[in-house]
C-alpha positions in Angstrom: 89.2 72.2 111.1 92.5 72.2 108.5 96.0 73.1 109.5 98.0 75.1 107.9 101.6 76.8 107.0 102.2 80.1 105.4 105.5 80.9 103.8 105.9 84.7 103.2 103.9 86.1 106.4 105.7 89.5 106.3 104.4 90.2 102.8 102.2 92.6 101.2 99.7 90.1 100.6 99.9 88.0 103.6 97.2 89.4 105.4 94.9 88.8 102.9 95.6 84.8 103.3 95.3 85.3 107.2 92.3 86.6 106.9 90.7 83.8 104.3 92.0 81.1 106.7 90.3 82.4 109.5 87.2 83.1 107.8 87.1 79.6 106.1 87.2 78.7 110.1 90.8 77.3 110.0 93.8 77.5 111.9 97.3 78.5 110.9 99.8 76.3 112.9 103.5 77.7 111.8 104.7 80.4 109.6 107.7 81.7 107.8 109.4 85.2 106.7 113.0 86.3 107.0 111.4 89.6 108.2 109.9 89.4 111.4 107.5 92.8 111.2 104.4 90.1 111.2 102.8 91.8 114.6 99.4 91.3 111.8 99.6 87.4 113.1 98.7 88.5 116.5 95.0 89.9 115.0 94.4 85.9 113.3 96.5 83.5 115.2 98.7 84.7 117.7 99.7 80.9 118.7 101.2 79.8 115.9 104.5 79.5 115.4 106.6 81.7 114.0 110.0 81.3 112.0 112.8 83.3 110.4 115.2 80.7 109.2 113.5 78.0 106.7 115.7 75.4 108.3 113.6 75.7 111.5 110.8 75.7 109.7 111.1 72.9 107.8 112.2 70.9 110.9 109.2 72.1 112.6 106.9 70.9 109.8 108.9 67.5 109.4 108.3 66.7 113.0 104.8 67.8 112.8 104.2 65.1 110.3 105.8 62.5 112.2 103.8 63.1 115.0 100.7 62.7 113.2 100.1 65.9 113.0 100.6 66.9 109.3 100.1 70.5 107.8 96.9 70.2 105.4 97.7 73.1 103.4 100.7 75.4 102.9 100.3 79.0 101.8 103.0 80.4 99.3 102.9 84.0 99.7 106.7 84.7 98.7 108.6 86.6 96.5 107.8 85.1 92.7 111.3 83.8 92.1 110.8 81.6 95.4 107.3 80.1 94.3 108.3 77.1 92.6 110.7 75.6 95.2 108.1 76.9 98.3 105.3 74.3 96.3 108.0 71.5 96.1 108.1 72.2 99.8 104.3 71.8 100.4 103.9 68.7 98.4 106.9 66.7 99.8 105.1 67.1 102.9 102.6 65.9 102.2 100.3 69.0 102.2 98.3 70.6 99.3 99.6 74.0 98.3 97.6 77.2 97.5 100.0 79.8 95.7 99.6 83.2 94.9 100.3 84.4 91.1 102.4 84.3 89.2 102.6 80.6 90.1 106.0 80.6 88.3 108.0 82.6 85.9 108.3 80.0 83.5 106.3 77.7 81.8 107.8 75.2 81.9 108.2 75.0 85.6 104.5 74.3 85.3 105.2 70.9 83.7 107.4 69.7 86.4 105.4 70.7 89.6 102.6 68.7 88.1 104.9 66.1 87.8 105.6 66.1 91.5 101.5 66.1 92.3 101.2 63.3 90.5 104.0 61.6 92.8 102.8 62.8 96.2 99.2 62.7 95.4 98.6 66.3 96.3 97.3 69.4 94.2 98.2 72.9 93.7 95.9 75.7 93.5 96.2 79.5 92.8 94.8 82.1 93.6 92.9 83.6 90.3 91.0 85.5 92.1 89.5 87.9 89.1 87.3 84.9 87.7 85.6 85.2 91.0 84.4 88.9 90.8 80.7 89.5 89.5 81.6 92.0 87.0 84.3 89.7 85.4 82.1 86.6 85.4 78.8 88.1 84.1 81.1 89.3 81.0 82.5 85.9 80.3 78.9 84.3 80.4 77.9 87.7 77.8 81.0 86.5 75.6 80.4 82.4 75.8 76.2 83.3 75.1 76.9 86.3 72.5 77.8 86.0 68.5 80.4 83.0 68.1 81.8 85.3 65.4 82.2 88.4 67.6 85.7 89.9 68.0 85.5 92.4 70.8 88.0 95.5 71.0 89.4 95.9 74.4 91.3 98.4 76.2 93.2 97.0 79.5 94.6 99.8 82.0 96.4 99.1 85.0 98.3 101.8 86.5 99.2 101.6 90.8 101.9 103.8 91.9 105.1 102.4 93.5 107.4 103.8 95.5 111.5 104.5 95.3 111.6 100.9 97.5 109.7 98.8 94.8 113.2 99.0 92.6 115.5 98.4 95.6 113.2 95.2 96.6 112.8 92.2 94.8 110.0 93.7 92.9 112.0 95.5 91.2 114.7 93.0 89.9 113.5 91.5 86.6 115.0 88.2 87.6 113.0 87.7 90.7 110.0 89.3 90.0 109.4 88.9 86.4 109.1 92.5 85.5 106.3 94.8 85.3 103.9 92.9 83.6 104.5 89.6 85.6 104.3 91.6 88.4 101.3 93.7 88.6 99.8 92.3 85.2 99.3 88.5 85.2 95.9 88.1 87.0 94.5 90.4 84.2 96.1 88.2 81.3 94.6 85.4 83.2 91.1 87.0 83.3 91.6 88.0 79.5 92.1 84.7 78.3 89.7 83.3 80.6 86.9 85.6 79.1 88.3 85.6 75.2 90.1 82.5 74.6 93.6 81.4 73.9 96.4 83.8 72.5 97.0 84.2 68.8 99.3 86.8 68.9 101.5 88.4 71.1 103.2 91.8 70.6 105.0 94.2 72.8 105.3 97.8 72.1 107.0 99.5 75.4 108.8 97.4 78.2 110.9 99.7 80.1 111.4 99.7 84.3 108.1 101.2 84.8 105.8 100.7 82.4 104.6 98.0 80.2 102.4 97.7 76.6 101.4 95.9 74.1 99.0 94.4 71.7 97.1 90.7 72.5 95.0 89.1 70.0 92.8 86.9 71.4 90.3 84.4 70.1 87.3 86.7 70.4 88.8 90.2 71.5 91.6 92.1 70.5 93.3 94.0 73.2 95.3 96.9 74.0 97.0 97.0 76.8 98.9 99.1 79.0 100.5 99.1 82.8 102.7 101.6 84.6 104.0 101.6 88.6 104.8 106.0 87.2 102.6 107.5 89.3 102.6 110.5 86.6 100.3 108.0 84.5 97.7 108.2 86.6 95.0 110.6 85.5 95.2 113.9 87.2 91.7 113.6 88.2 92.4 110.3 90.0 95.4 111.8 91.6 93.6 114.7 92.9 91.0 112.6 94.9 93.9 111.1 96.7 93.8 107.5 95.2 97.3 105.8 93.9 95.8 103.0 91.6 93.6 103.3 88.6 91.8 100.5 86.5 90.2 100.6 83.7 88.5 97.9 81.0 87.0 99.3 78.0 84.7 97.0 75.7 84.0 98.4 72.8 84.3 101.6 74.1 82.5 101.1 77.1 83.6 100.9 80.5 83.7 97.6 82.4 82.8 98.2 85.9 84.5 96.3 88.3 86.4 98.6 90.7 84.2 97.2 93.8 84.4 93.9 95.1 87.7 92.8 95.5 87.9 92.8 99.3 86.5 89.0 99.9 87.6 87.2 96.7 90.6 85.5 98.5 88.0 84.2 101.2 86.2 83.0 98.2 89.2 81.2 96.7 89.9 79.8 99.9 86.3 78.5 100.1 86.2 77.2 96.8 89.2 75.5 97.4 88.6 73.5 100.5 85.9 72.3 98.9 87.7 71.3 96.1 86.8 73.6 93.5 89.8 75.6 93.3 91.9 76.6 90.4 94.6 74.3 89.6 98.2 74.5 88.3 97.0 73.8 84.8 95.1 76.5 84.5 97.5 79.0 85.2 99.5 77.7 82.2 98.1 80.4 79.3 98.7 83.9 81.5 102.0 82.7 82.4 103.1 81.6 78.6 101.9 84.9 78.0 104.1 87.0 80.9 107.0 85.1 79.9 107.1 85.9 76.4 106.7 89.4 76.9 109.5 89.4 79.2 112.1 87.9 76.6 110.2 90.0 73.5 111.6 93.2 72.2 109.9 96.4 72.1 108.2 96.8 68.5 108.2 100.1 69.3 105.3 102.3 68.3 103.5 100.1 65.5 100.2 99.1 64.8 98.1 98.6 67.6 98.9 100.4 70.3 97.6 101.4 73.3 96.7 105.6 73.0 99.2 106.0 76.7 102.0 104.0 75.0 103.4 106.8 73.8 102.6 109.0 77.1 105.5 111.6 78.1 106.5 111.6 81.0 109.6 113.6 83.1 112.9 111.3 83.6 112.5 108.7 86.5 114.9 108.9 89.1 115.7 105.1 88.8 116.2 102.9 86.0 115.9 98.9 85.7 119.2 98.2 87.1 119.1 100.7 90.2 120.0 98.5 93.7 121.9 95.5 91.3 
């Protein structure tokens, strides 16, 4: 049984990590979050020590280490802009680290963290769960075993509604979340490059507070992509069913069915990590470069190969990207 500490216990993604730690037969020893709405922990680890101040959490982890009861893994579920610091904390406390995506906001942070890996002898793992989805794995095998000169035409659409709270939270601050492409799209870019190869060109057509769209040319694919957190972008027939999320990947005009099978992928990720087969930090570099470039590009407008939804006309949103700043 391995001992875990969790940073970001009150966040949206934390329950998946709690479940994964439990289902892999391990124990959560300590957790940290500045917000104390963490009653979900009672369902998994009611005896875990909980802290709302980093300084006390740091002291507790240090004491365990000095008492010869070191933490084996630190799981990082904190806001995106804090990942780099919290990963460093785990490594310097002689723990391996499991971090949610995006693992960092800037590509150069990866090289720096790899240096600390070497210094400490500990490893950083990222949750890249789409690589474990059966439909995605089958697609990669099909591409790799298909004609070497085949270039696929791909349309990626990911629409997931977010309320007004989003713009007041850290997620609405591009300096903290990395913006919409980083916050909700980074795992799709990782999946696309894992399946279709390295980036040849990266063009942004639209980039606002609630949507982004562009064109990626990969070694084996031409990808038009569109991401949005605005409910109005979700097809009406989907909204009528009460669903607030719509995912679609069209490959050569055919839908890739991958809507099911997401629920246990974090547990699968933990199983692989514990078996020494997890995804290392170096494997995140391509997707972090993509979102960094998207964030710093001036949108080109509706020119060239753009996604059909890029010119969608919507009613004015009540907030803008500077809300809450």
